[in-house]
C-alpha positions as CSV (number, residue, x, y, z in Angstrom):
1,M,94.4,79.6,102.0
2,L,93.4,79.0,105.6
3,T,90.0,78.1,106.9
4,I,89.5,80.4,109.9
5,S,88.2,77.9,112.4
6,P,88.1,78.8,116.1
7,A,91.7,79.9,116.9
8,V,93.6,78.9,119.9
9,T,95.4,81.7,121.9
10,V,98.5,80.5,123.8
11,K,99.9,82.9,126.4
12,Q,103.5,83.3,127.5
13,V,105.3,80.9,125.2
14,P,109.1,81.0,125.7
15,G,111.1,82.6,122.9
16,D,114.6,82.3,121.5
17,F,116.1,84.8,124.0
18,E,116.4,84.1,127.7
19,N,113.3,85.2,129.8
20,T,111.4,86.4,126.7
21,F,107.9,85.3,126.0
22,N,105.3,85.9,123.3
23,D,101.6,85.2,122.9
24,Y,100.5,83.2,119.8
25,I,97.4,82.7,117.9
26,L,97.2,79.2,116.4
27,Y,94.8,78.6,113.4
28,P,94.1,74.8,113.0
29,D,94.4,73.3,109.6
30,S,90.9,72.2,108.4
31,E,92.4,69.0,106.8
32,D,95.1,67.8,109.2
33,K,94.4,67.7,113.0
34,N,98.1,68.0,113.8
35,V,98.9,71.1,111.8
36,F,98.5,74.6,113.2
37,Y,99.5,77.9,111.6
38,A,101.0,80.3,114.2
39,M,101.1,84.0,114.3
40,A,102.9,85.9,117.1
41,E,100.9,88.7,118.6
42,K,104.1,90.8,119.2
43,P,106.9,91.4,116.7
44,T,110.5,91.5,118.1
45,F,114.1,90.9,117.1
46,L,114.9,87.7,115.2
47,P,118.1,85.8,116.0
48,D,121.3,85.8,114.0
49,G,123.3,82.7,113.2
50,Q,124.6,82.6,116.7
51,G,121.3,82.9,118.5
52,A,121.8,86.5,119.5
53,P,119.4,89.3,118.5
54,S,120.1,90.3,114.9
55,F,121.0,94.0,115.7
56,N,123.8,96.5,115.3
57,L,124.0,100.2,116.0
58,T,127.2,102.1,115.0
59,W,127.4,105.7,116.2
60,F,130.3,107.5,114.4
61,F,131.7,111.0,114.6
62,G,134.7,113.0,113.4
63,A,136.2,113.7,110.0
64,D,133.4,116.3,109.5
65,M,130.8,113.5,109.8
66,T,128.4,112.7,112.6
67,G,125.6,110.1,112.4
68,G,124.8,106.5,112.8
69,I,123.8,103.2,111.1
70,C,121.3,101.0,112.8
71,S,120.4,97.6,111.3
72,M,118.1,95.0,112.7
73,T,116.1,92.0,111.6
74,V,112.6,92.0,113.1
75,G,109.7,89.7,112.6
76,L,106.9,87.6,114.1
77,P,108.9,84.9,115.7
78,M,107.9,81.2,115.5
79,P,107.8,79.2,118.8
80,N,110.8,77.0,119.2
81,V,109.1,73.7,118.6
82,D,112.5,71.9,118.9
83,D,112.2,72.5,122.6
84,P,110.1,69.8,124.3
85,K,108.9,72.3,126.9
86,V,107.5,74.6,124.3
87,T,105.8,71.7,122.5
88,A,104.2,70.6,125.7
89,I,102.9,74.1,126.4
90,L,101.4,74.4,122.9
91,L,99.9,70.9,123.0
92,N,98.3,71.3,126.4
93,A,96.8,74.7,125.4
94,I,95.4,73.2,122.2
95,K,93.9,70.1,123.8
96,G,92.5,72.1,126.7
97,D,90.9,74.7,124.4
98,Q,87.1,74.4,124.2
99,S,86.9,75.4,120.5
100,T,89.3,72.6,119.6
101,S,87.2,70.1,121.5
102,N,84.1,71.4,119.7
103,I,85.8,70.9,116.3
104,A,86.7,67.3,117.3
105,R,83.1,66.6,118.4
106,K,81.7,68.0,115.2
107,T,84.2,66.0,113.1
108,L,83.0,62.8,114.7
109,E,79.4,63.9,114.0
110,L,80.3,64.5,110.4
111,C,81.9,61.1,110.0
112,V,78.8,59.4,111.5
113,A,76.5,61.4,109.2
114,M,78.6,60.6,106.1
115,D,78.5,56.9,106.9
116,A,74.7,57.0,107.0
117,S,72.6,57.0,103.8
118,D,69.3,58.6,104.8
119,A,68.3,62.0,103.6
120,A,68.5,63.6,107.1
121,S,72.1,62.4,107.6
122,V,73.1,63.6,104.1
123,A,71.7,67.1,104.9
124,K,73.4,67.1,108.3
125,A,76.8,66.1,106.7
126,A,76.5,68.9,104.2
127,A,75.8,71.5,107.0
128,L,78.7,70.2,109.1
129,K,81.1,70.5,106.1
130,V,80.2,74.1,105.7
131,E,80.5,74.8,109.5
132,L,83.9,73.1,109.7
133,G,85.1,74.7,106.5
134,L,85.9,71.4,104.9
135,T,86.1,70.7,101.2
136,A,84.6,67.4,99.9
137,A,88.0,65.9,99.6
138,A,89.0,66.9,103.1
139,A,85.8,65.5,104.6
140,D,86.4,62.2,102.8
141,Q,89.9,62.2,104.3
142,K,88.5,62.7,107.8
143,K,86.1,59.8,107.3
144,A,89.0,57.6,105.9
145,V,90.9,57.8,109.2
146,W,87.8,57.6,111.4
147,N,87.8,54.6,113.8
148,K,84.2,53.4,113.6
149,K,84.6,51.1,116.6
150,S,85.2,54.1,118.8
151,D,82.7,56.8,119.6
152,D,85.4,58.9,121.3
153,W,85.7,62.3,119.7
154,A,89.2,62.6,121.2
155,Q,90.5,60.6,118.2
156,F,90.2,63.9,116.3
157,L,92.3,65.9,118.7
158,P,95.9,66.5,117.8
159,D,98.5,64.1,119.2
160,I,102.1,64.7,120.3
161,N,103.3,65.0,116.7
162,I,101.9,68.6,116.2
163,Q,103.4,70.7,113.5
164,I,103.5,74.5,113.8
165,K,103.9,76.4,110.6
166,P,104.0,80.2,109.9
167,V,100.8,81.8,108.6
168,P,101.2,82.2,104.8
169,Y,100.9,85.9,104.4
170,T,100.0,87.2,100.9
171,S,101.1,90.8,101.5
172,G,102.5,93.0,104.2
173,T,104.4,96.0,105.3
174,V,106.5,96.7,108.4
175,L,106.6,100.1,110.1
176,V,109.4,100.9,112.5
177,Q,109.0,104.2,114.5
178,A,110.9,106.0,117.2
179,F,109.1,107.9,119.9
180,N,110.5,110.3,122.5
181,T,108.4,108.9,125.3
182,P,105.9,106.0,125.9
183,Q,103.2,108.7,126.1
184,A,104.1,109.8,122.6
185,Y,103.8,106.2,121.4
186,A,100.3,105.9,123.0
187,A,99.3,109.1,121.2
188,S,100.8,107.9,117.9
189,D,103.1,111.0,117.7
190,P,106.6,110.0,116.4
191,A,109.3,112.2,117.8
192,Y,111.5,112.2,114.7
193,T,110.7,111.6,111.1
194,S,114.2,110.3,110.7
195,G,113.2,107.5,113.0
196,L,110.4,106.1,110.8
197,L,110.8,103.5,108.1
198,K,108.3,101.4,106.2
199,T,109.4,98.3,104.4
200,T,108.0,95.1,103.0
201,P,108.7,91.7,104.6
202,S,111.1,89.6,102.5
203,L,109.3,87.1,100.3
204,F,112.2,84.8,100.8
205,N,112.2,85.1,104.5
206,S,108.5,84.8,105.3
207,N,107.7,87.5,107.8
208,A,111.2,88.8,108.5
209,A,112.0,92.4,107.7
210,V,115.7,93.5,107.6
211,V,115.6,97.2,108.4
212,T,118.5,99.7,108.2
213,F,118.4,103.3,109.3
214,N,120.9,105.9,108.3
215,L,120.6,108.2,111.3
216,K,121.5,111.8,112.0
217,E,123.0,112.7,115.4
218,A,119.6,113.2,117.1
219,G,118.3,109.9,115.7
220,A,121.5,108.0,116.8
221,A,121.1,109.3,120.3
222,L,117.4,108.4,120.4
223,F,118.0,104.8,119.2
224,W,121.0,104.4,121.5
225,Q,118.9,105.2,124.6
226,A,115.7,103.5,123.4
227,L,117.4,100.2,122.7
228,G,119.6,100.0,125.8
229,G,123.0,101.1,124.6
230,W,125.8,101.1,127.2
231,E,126.6,104.2,129.1
232,L,129.5,106.2,127.6
233,D,132.0,107.3,130.3
234,D,135.1,109.5,130.1
235,S,137.2,106.5,129.0
236,S,135.1,106.1,125.9
237,P,135.0,108.3,122.8
238,K,131.8,110.3,123.0
239,P,129.9,112.1,120.2
240,A,129.0,115.6,121.1
241,G,125.3,114.8,121.0
242,Y,125.6,112.1,123.7
243,D,123.7,113.0,126.9
244,K,122.7,110.2,129.3
245,S,120.1,112.5,130.9
246,K,118.2,112.8,127.6
247,G,116.3,110.2,125.6
248,G,116.1,107.7,128.5
249,S,112.4,107.3,128.0
250,S,112.5,106.9,124.3
251,V,111.0,103.8,122.7
252,I,111.0,102.0,119.3
253,S,107.9,100.4,118.0
254,V,107.3,97.8,115.2
255,T,103.9,97.5,113.6
256,Y,103.1,94.8,111.1
257,Q,100.3,95.2,108.5
258,V,99.9,91.8,107.0
259,A,97.2,89.9,105.2
260,F,96.5,86.3,104.3
261,D,93.7,84.6,102.3
262,G,91.2,83.0,104.6
263,M,87.8,81.3,104.5
264,L,85.2,82.0,107.2
265,P,82.8,79.0,107.4
266,E,79.2,79.9,108.1
267,A,79.6,83.4,106.8
268,K,76.2,84.0,105.2
269,A,74.0,86.9,104.1
270,T,70.3,86.8,103.6
271,V,68.7,89.7,101.7
272,T,64.9,90.0,101.8
273,L,62.6,92.1,99.6
274,K,60.2,93.3,102.2
275,H,57.5,95.8,101.4
276,D,57.5,97.2,104.9
277,V,61.2,97.9,105.2
278,I,62.7,98.0,101.7
279,A,63.4,101.7,101.6
280,K,63.2,102.6,105.3
281,L,60.1,104.6,104.4
282,D,58.2,106.5,107.0
283,I,54.9,107.2,105.2
284,E,52.3,108.9,107.3
285,T,49.1,110.7,106.6
286,Q,49.1,114.4,107.5
287,V,46.1,116.7,107.6
288,R,46.8,119.9,105.6
289,N,44.8,123.2,105.6
290,G,44.1,124.3,102.1
291,S,42.8,127.6,100.8
292,W,39.4,128.9,101.7
293,G,39.3,126.8,104.8
294,R,39.5,123.5,103.0
295,T,41.3,120.5,104.6
296,Y,42.9,117.5,102.9
297,S,45.2,114.6,103.7
298,E,48.6,113.9,102.2
299,D,51.1,111.1,102.3
300,V,54.6,112.3,103.2
301,V,57.7,110.3,102.5
302,R,60.7,110.5,104.8
303,G,64.1,108.7,104.8
304,K,65.2,107.5,101.4
305,E,68.8,106.5,102.3
306,Y,70.0,103.8,100.1
307,N,72.4,102.3,102.6
308,D,69.7,102.2,105.2
309,A,67.5,100.3,102.8
310,V,70.2,97.7,102.1
311,N,71.2,97.3,105.8
312,S,67.5,97.0,106.9
313,C,66.9,94.2,104.4
314,T,70.1,92.3,105.0
315,D,70.8,89.8,107.7
316,I,74.5,88.9,107.9
317,V,75.6,86.0,110.1
318,L,79.3,85.6,110.8
319,P,80.9,82.8,112.8
320,A,81.8,83.5,116.4
321,V,85.5,83.0,115.6
322,A,85.7,86.1,113.4
323,S,87.7,89.0,114.7
324,K,86.7,92.6,114.1
325,D,89.0,92.9,111.1
326,D,87.5,89.7,109.7
327,K,84.0,91.0,110.2
328,D,84.8,94.3,108.5
329,S,86.1,92.6,105.4
330,V,83.2,90.1,105.1
331,Q,80.6,92.7,106.1
332,K,81.7,94.9,103.2
333,L,81.7,92.0,100.7
334,L,78.3,90.6,101.7
335,T,76.7,94.1,101.9
336,E,77.8,94.9,98.4
337,W,76.3,91.6,97.2
338,A,73.1,92.3,99.1
339,G,72.7,95.7,97.5
340,K,73.0,94.3,94.0
341,Q,70.5,91.6,94.8
342,L,67.9,94.1,96.1
343,E,68.2,96.1,92.9
344,D,67.9,93.0,90.8
345,M,64.8,91.8,92.6
346,L,63.2,95.3,92.2
347,K,64.0,95.5,88.5
348,A,62.5,92.0,88.0
349,K,59.3,92.6,89.9
350,L,58.9,96.4,89.6
351,P,60.7,97.6,86.5
352,D,59.3,101.1,86.9
353,V,60.4,101.5,90.6
354,S,63.8,102.9,91.5
355,L,65.3,102.2,94.9
356,N,67.3,105.4,94.8
357,D,64.3,107.5,93.9
358,L,61.3,105.9,95.6
359,D,58.1,107.8,95.9
360,V,54.7,107.0,97.5
361,N,53.3,105.3,94.4
362,G,56.4,103.1,94.2
363,A,56.1,102.2,97.9
364,R,52.5,101.2,97.3
365,Q,53.5,98.9,94.4
366,I,56.0,97.3,96.8
367,N,53.2,96.7,99.3
368,Q,51.4,94.6,96.7
369,Q,54.3,92.2,96.2
370,M,55.1,89.0,97.9
371,E,58.3,88.8,100.0
372,Q,61.4,87.3,98.3
373,N,64.7,86.4,99.8
374,R,68.1,85.3,98.6
375,V,70.9,83.7,100.5
376,M,74.6,83.8,99.9
377,T,77.1,81.6,101.7
378,L,80.6,82.7,101.4
379,T,82.5,80.2,99.3
380,Q,85.5,82.3,98.3
381,A,88.6,83.3,100.2
382,I,88.9,86.9,101.3
383,S,91.9,88.9,102.3
384,L,92.0,89.1,106.1
385,P,94.2,91.9,107.6
386,K,96.2,91.5,110.9
387,N,98.2,94.1,112.8
388,P,100.6,92.7,115.3
389,Q,102.5,95.5,117.0
390,A,104.8,96.0,120.0
391,L,107.6,98.1,121.5
392,L,111.0,96.6,121.0
393,P,112.7,95.5,124.2
394,K,115.9,97.1,125.5
395,L,118.8,94.8,124.4
396,N,120.7,95.3,127.7
397,G,117.8,93.5,129.4
398,L,117.3,90.9,126.7
399,V,120.8,89.4,126.5
400,K,123.3,88.4,129.1
401,G,126.8,90.0,129.3
402,D,128.3,92.9,127.4
403,T,126.3,94.5,124.7
404,K,129.3,96.3,123.1
405,Q,129.3,93.9,120.2
406,L,125.8,95.3,119.4
407,F,126.4,99.0,120.1
408,Q,129.6,100.6,118.8
409,V,131.0,104.2,118.9
410,I,133.7,105.1,116.4
411,D,135.9,108.2,116.4
412,L,136.7,108.7,112.7
413,N,139.6,110.9,113.7
414,A,141.3,108.1,115.5
415,V,141.0,105.2,112.9
416,P,141.6,105.2,109.2
417,Y,138.9,102.6,108.5
418,V,135.4,102.0,109.9
419,K,134.3,98.6,110.9
420,V,130.9,97.5,109.9
421,D,128.6,94.5,110.3
422,L,127.0,93.1,107.1
423,A,123.9,91.0,107.7
424,V,123.1,88.5,105.0
425,A,119.4,87.6,105.0
426,A,119.2,83.8,104.3
427,P,116.7,82.8,101.6
428,D,113.6,80.8,102.5
429,V,114.9,77.3,101.7
430,A,111.3,75.8,101.7
431,G,110.3,78.4,99.1
432,L,113.4,77.6,97.0
433,K,112.8,73.9,97.3
434,N,109.3,74.3,96.0
435,R,110.8,76.1,93.1
436,M,113.1,73.2,92.2
437,V,116.2,74.8,93.6
438,D,118.8,72.5,95.2
439,R,121.5,75.0,96.1
440,F,121.8,78.8,96.1
441,V,125.5,80.0,96.3
442,V,126.6,83.6,96.7
443,T,130.1,84.2,95.3
444,E,132.6,87.1,94.9
445,L,131.0,88.9,97.9
446,T,132.6,92.2,98.9
447,Y,131.5,95.3,100.9
448,A,132.9,98.7,99.7
449,G,135.3,96.9,97.5
450,Q,136.8,95.1,100.6
451,K,136.7,91.5,101.7
452,L,134.4,90.3,104.5
453,R,135.2,88.1,107.5
454,D,133.2,85.7,109.6
455,E,133.1,85.6,113.4
456,T,136.4,83.7,113.5
457,G,138.1,86.3,111.4
458,T,138.3,84.1,108.3
459,D,137.9,85.8,104.9
460,V,134.6,85.0,103.3
461,S,133.9,85.4,99.6
462,S,131.2,82.8,99.1
463,I,128.2,81.5,101.0
464,E,126.2,78.4,100.2
465,F,122.6,77.7,101.1
466,R,121.3,74.2,100.7
467,T,117.6,73.6,100.5
468,S,118.0,70.2,102.2
469,E,119.2,71.9,105.4
470,P,117.5,74.5,107.7
471,Q,119.0,78.0,107.6
472,P,119.2,80.8,110.1
473,V,117.3,84.0,109.5
474,S,120.5,85.8,108.8
475,K,124.3,85.5,108.9
476,K,126.6,88.3,110.1
477,Y,130.0,89.2,108.6
478,K,132.6,91.8,109.4
479,G,133.8,94.4,106.9
480,T,135.6,97.8,106.7
481,F,135.5,100.9,104.6
482,G,137.6,104.0,104.5
483,K,136.4,106.9,106.5
484,T,136.5,109.1,103.5
485,S,135.0,106.6,101.1
486,K,131.5,107.1,99.8
487,D,131.3,103.6,98.4
488,T,129.0,101.4,100.5
489,H,128.0,99.0,97.8
490,V,127.6,95.3,98.5
491,R,128.7,93.5,95.3
492,Y,128.3,89.8,94.6
493,S,127.6,87.1,92.0
494,Y,125.4,84.0,92.5
495,L,124.8,80.5,91.2
496,V,121.5,78.6,91.3
497,A,121.6,74.8,91.1
498,Y,118.4,72.8,90.4
499,S,117.1,69.5,91.6
500,D,115.8,68.3,88.2
501,G,119.1,68.4,86.4
502,T,118.6,71.8,84.6
503,P,122.0,73.4,84.0
504,A,122.9,75.8,86.8
505,Y,122.1,79.5,86.4
506,K,125.0,82.0,86.9
507,A,124.4,85.7,87.4
508,S,127.2,88.3,88.0
509,A,127.6,91.9,88.9
510,A,124.7,92.1,91.2
511,S,124.8,94.9,93.9
512,Q,123.0,96.8,96.6
513,S,123.9,100.1,98.0
514,G,123.2,102.4,100.9
515,N,122.6,99.6,103.4
516,N,124.7,97.2,105.4
517,Y,122.6,94.2,104.7
518,L,122.1,91.9,101.8
519,D,118.6,90.6,100.9
520,F,117.9,88.3,97.9
521,S,114.1,88.7,97.8
522,G,114.1,90.6,94.5
523,I,116.6,88.6,92.4
524,D,116.0,86.4,89.4
525,I,116.7,82.7,90.2
526,G,116.0,81.4,86.6
527,V,112.7,79.7,87.6
528,L,109.2,80.2,86.3
529,S,107.0,80.2,89.4
530,V,103.3,80.8,89.0
531,K,100.4,80.4,91.5
532,L,97.1,79.3,89.9
533,N,93.9,80.3,91.8
534,A,90.8,78.7,90.4
535,V,88.4,79.5,93.2
536,D,86.3,81.9,91.1
537,L,85.6,79.6,88.3
538,P,81.9,78.5,87.9
539,W,82.4,75.0,89.3
540,D,78.6,74.4,89.6
541,V,78.2,74.4,85.8
542,I,81.5,72.8,84.7
543,S,82.6,69.2,84.9
544,S,86.4,69.9,84.6
545,A,88.8,72.6,83.7
546,H,92.4,72.9,82.6
547,V,94.9,75.6,81.6
548,V,97.8,75.6,79.1
549,L,100.8,77.7,80.2
550,T,103.1,78.9,77.4
551,Y,106.5,80.5,78.1
552,G,108.7,80.8,74.9
553,D,108.8,77.3,73.4
554,W,107.7,75.6,76.7
555,Q,104.1,74.5,77.3
556,K,102.4,72.8,80.2
557,S,98.8,71.7,80.6
558,V,97.5,71.8,84.2
559,A,94.2,70.3,85.4
560,L,92.4,72.7,87.8
561,S,90.4,71.6,90.8
562,R,87.7,73.4,92.8
563,D,89.1,72.2,96.2
564,Q,92.7,73.1,95.7
565,T,94.3,76.1,97.3
566,P,96.4,78.2,94.8
567,A,98.6,75.6,93.0
568,L,102.2,76.4,92.6
569,I,103.6,75.5,89.2
570,S,107.4,75.7,89.0
571,Q,109.8,75.1,86.0
572,A,113.5,75.7,86.1
573,F,115.0,77.3,83.0
574,G,118.5,78.2,84.2
575,Q,118.5,81.6,82.5
576,A,117.2,85.1,83.0
577,M,113.4,85.1,83.1
578,D,112.8,87.9,80.5
579,Q,110.2,86.3,78.2
580,Q,106.4,86.5,78.1
581,L,104.1,84.0,79.9
582,S,100.6,83.5,78.6
583,Y,97.8,81.1,79.5
584,Q,94.7,79.6,77.7
585,L,91.8,78.4,79.9
586,T,89.4,75.6,78.9
587,L,86.2,74.9,80.7
588,N,84.3,71.6,80.0
589,L,80.6,72.3,80.8
590,T,78.2,69.9,82.2
591,A,75.7,71.0,79.5
592,G,76.9,72.5,76.2
593,A,80.2,72.8,74.3
594,S,83.5,73.5,76.0
595,V,84.5,77.1,76.5
596,V,88.1,77.8,75.2
597,G,89.5,81.2,76.2
598,K,91.9,83.4,74.4
599,A,95.6,83.4,75.1
600,T,96.1,85.9,77.9
601,P,99.4,87.5,78.9
602,V,100.7,87.3,82.5
603,T,102.8,89.9,84.2
604,L,105.9,88.3,85.7
605,K,108.5,89.8,88.1
606,N,111.8,87.9,87.9
607,G,109.9,84.8,86.7
608,Q,107.3,84.9,89.5
609,G,103.6,85.6,89.1
610,E,100.0,84.7,90.0
611,I,97.0,83.9,87.9
612,T,93.5,84.3,89.4
613,F,91.1,82.9,86.8
614,A,88.0,84.9,86.2
615,S,84.9,83.2,85.0
616,P,84.2,83.6,81.3
617,L,80.6,82.8,82.1
618,G,79.5,85.8,84.1
619,D,80.1,86.7,87.7
620,M,77.5,84.5,89.5
621,V,75.6,81.2,89.4
622,N,71.8,81.3,89.3
623,P,69.9,78.3,90.7
624,I,66.7,77.6,88.8
625,A,64.2,75.4,90.8
626,F,61.8,73.0,89.1
627,Q,59.0,71.4,91.1
628,L,55.8,69.4,90.6
629,A,52.3,70.5,91.4
630,P,50.6,68.3,94.0
631,D,48.6,66.2,91.5
632,V,51.5,65.5,89.2
633,L,53.5,62.3,89.7
634,K,56.4,62.7,87.2
635,A,57.5,65.2,84.5
636,Q,60.2,65.2,81.8
637,L,61.4,68.6,80.5
638,R,63.8,69.6,77.8
639,V,65.1,73.1,78.8
640,E,67.3,75.5,76.9
641,Y,69.1,78.3,78.8
642,I,70.6,81.2,76.7
643,F,73.6,82.9,78.4
644,R,74.2,86.3,76.9
645,S,77.6,88.0,77.0
646,S,79.6,90.6,75.2
647,D,80.8,87.7,73.0
648,A,78.5,85.3,71.2
649,D,75.4,83.9,73.1
650,R,75.8,80.4,74.4
651,T,72.9,77.9,74.8
652,F,72.9,75.3,77.5
653,S,70.5,72.4,77.0
654,Q,69.4,70.2,79.9
655,A,67.0,67.3,80.5
656,I,65.1,67.8,83.8
657,Q,63.6,64.6,85.4
658,L,61.1,65.2,88.2
659,D,59.6,62.4,90.3
660,S,57.4,63.0,93.3
661,A,58.8,59.9,94.9
662,K,62.3,61.3,94.8
663,D,63.4,64.5,96.6
664,G,59.8,65.6,96.8
665,G,59.7,66.1,93.0
666,Q,62.1,69.0,93.1
667,V,65.3,69.6,91.1
668,V,67.6,72.6,91.0
669,W,69.6,73.4,87.8
670,K,72.5,75.8,88.4
671,V,73.3,77.9,85.4
672,P,75.9,80.7,84.8
673,A,74.7,84.3,85.0
674,D,76.0,87.8,84.6
675,S,74.7,90.5,86.8
676,G,75.0,93.0,83.9
677,K,73.3,90.9,81.2
678,A,69.8,89.5,81.0
679,C,69.7,85.8,80.1
680,A,66.7,83.8,78.8
681,L,65.2,80.3,79.2
682,R,62.9,78.2,77.1
683,I,61.1,74.9,77.8
684,V,61.2,73.1,74.5
685,K,59.3,70.0,75.5
686,A,57.3,68.8,78.5
687,R,55.8,65.4,79.3
688,V,53.6,65.1,82.4
689,T,52.4,62.0,84.2
690,T,49.4,62.0,86.5
691,K,47.1,59.3,87.9
692,T,45.1,59.5,84.7
693,G,48.1,58.9,82.4
694,T,50.9,60.6,80.5
695,T,50.5,63.6,78.1
696,D,52.7,66.0,76.2
697,L,52.0,69.6,77.0
698,T,51.3,71.8,74.0
699,D,50.9,75.2,75.7
700,L,54.4,76.2,76.7
701,A,54.0,79.9,76.5
702,A,54.8,80.4,80.2
703,G,58.0,78.4,79.6
704,K,59.6,81.2,77.5
705,I,61.2,83.5,80.0
706,D,63.2,86.6,79.0
707,P,64.8,87.9,81.2
708,V,65.4,85.2,83.7
709,E,65.0,86.3,87.3
710,Q,67.4,85.3,90.0
711,Q,66.4,82.1,91.8
712,L,63.6,81.5,89.3
713,S,61.0,78.9,90.4
714,I,59.2,76.8,87.8
715,T,56.2,74.6,88.7
716,V,54.9,71.9,86.3
717,Y,51.1,71.4,86.4
718,S,49.0,68.7,84.7
719,D,48.1,71.1,81.8
720,R,50.8,73.9,81.9
721,V,54.0,75.2,83.4
722,D,54.1,78.3,85.5
723,S,57.0,80.4,86.8
724,F,57.7,82.8,89.6
């Protein structure tokens, strides 16, 4: 999960291929000044093991067959940070960026405020944490490395040891389309449906997408011209559909639709129950002519639109760093919340008034009410969509020298066997390492029942990937199949060795068909891998939480934290992951007995899954404010809050200590609440101290509240309690 602080846009960063450049958006890590998450603005080819574009187009004809196979690996490339020139470009752009400087300045202000102990500094520190998107632990870490002797905010700027990481996408698809002309691309009018493919980026390869097209003759001609295939002359075998005068303006586009979990600091919605705008009413007095010449006046209501009512009463503030896509996602979330709050406030104050069916009498009742407002600051991650897209460059302008190794024409009448290139997509070694894998070995590898060869012509039947070493995006191997053969299966076995001593897992008879690439993103590696997301738990009313995971005979207890991003729990089993996983959640409350949930099953896919814990204590937290009247010095209250749910009711008991000399005699008790259930509150005892002495209140009738309103305010007087 990323905190979307002001991003840095870096233009024209050199890529992996000569004379190619890309623009990058860099999201700074909120906790580490040297870490940035990069996203390329334009997708393109990714390199193979030899540094060339991972691409091959074979156009074949003869033996009553005409068509083509085009395979490519596309992605959002990472800048080559091993190149000092690239690192210098990125570092200069980051340090020279105004938003990065502002973050550094505010981080220094935060540390100074945290170091002070007065109330104003504490409040300022709290506001800066929200603005910077820092958790309490991250803020403490900033303060720990702060050099108090220096008032230079530049100490919080990144240094030469910057780390560039890919944005951790949670979902995505890749769309590759062929267009007859650039004008057709601008009009989103694909020329051929055979030139359109939608796929999902490999989970093992981050944002890489290995794409294979099985083309008809027209598609093969289109791809050949669009991607810069060499001109076929009379000395070359030519398919009947080749015409150098046609398709020269064709283009291929790649569009990513990806999303990642992100936090937008300062995203806030304020909804106000205002009598003059609540329903966007336009009430006017009109003079009517009645029968027999009589005149009378009548109030007329116009404009009862529900959405207008919500929007008119809601003020949504988003940080300046938010993009349009970010704003759309957050706007929808906060507007839905605001609508529910409006309805809730109306029900509490005016139970007989309906927002969706508001008449003149209802409007007049609203006019008699005091204004109320509620504020929500976004404290949960939302899915932020991004759509990098671009036309693929022509390969004859991208690489030096002959491109005949990338574009091939095969006359099936002249050769008994067809040569093919098999691309093997390398697994993400960082992901495997996090899942306790030491080595991943592919064995007994064949294509169409035939052996494969590497670039040197050596037979290859096994490939080893070590998680201790970096791996290329893909490796390319040569194969053949008979021109009359229909078998295009890739067959293989594999072995997974683990870093914790678990016996290796061996799987055999795996296969893929119909494509000349091998992708391991959907295989079982014999590891339980579960992400735990605890952001939605009611942390304001619990002291701690843990979950017990059960898989067969294996159990593990995991402590949960409010500040952690989704935690990855991995356990190697060395066998097929075909058993059921379940979890049992326990919440230890700050007031009341612990909540122990039921055993809940989890859906796994090849041992991988994700658990987002839903709160068993409703869907929101309700702050109840207690305060002293001006003539009261101190008060002690014993309060019981009854949370009602579909299960048994739960009672929370709390001692409230109010002292006019501390915090202005105000205390806020945060309790769990369910927007669909009415909860209750009761003040059991109350002891009040004034200048004349201390007394126990006997009249606590106003302290029995059912239902409890949102943001209830309770005032303690010398002789009673009152609520609003």
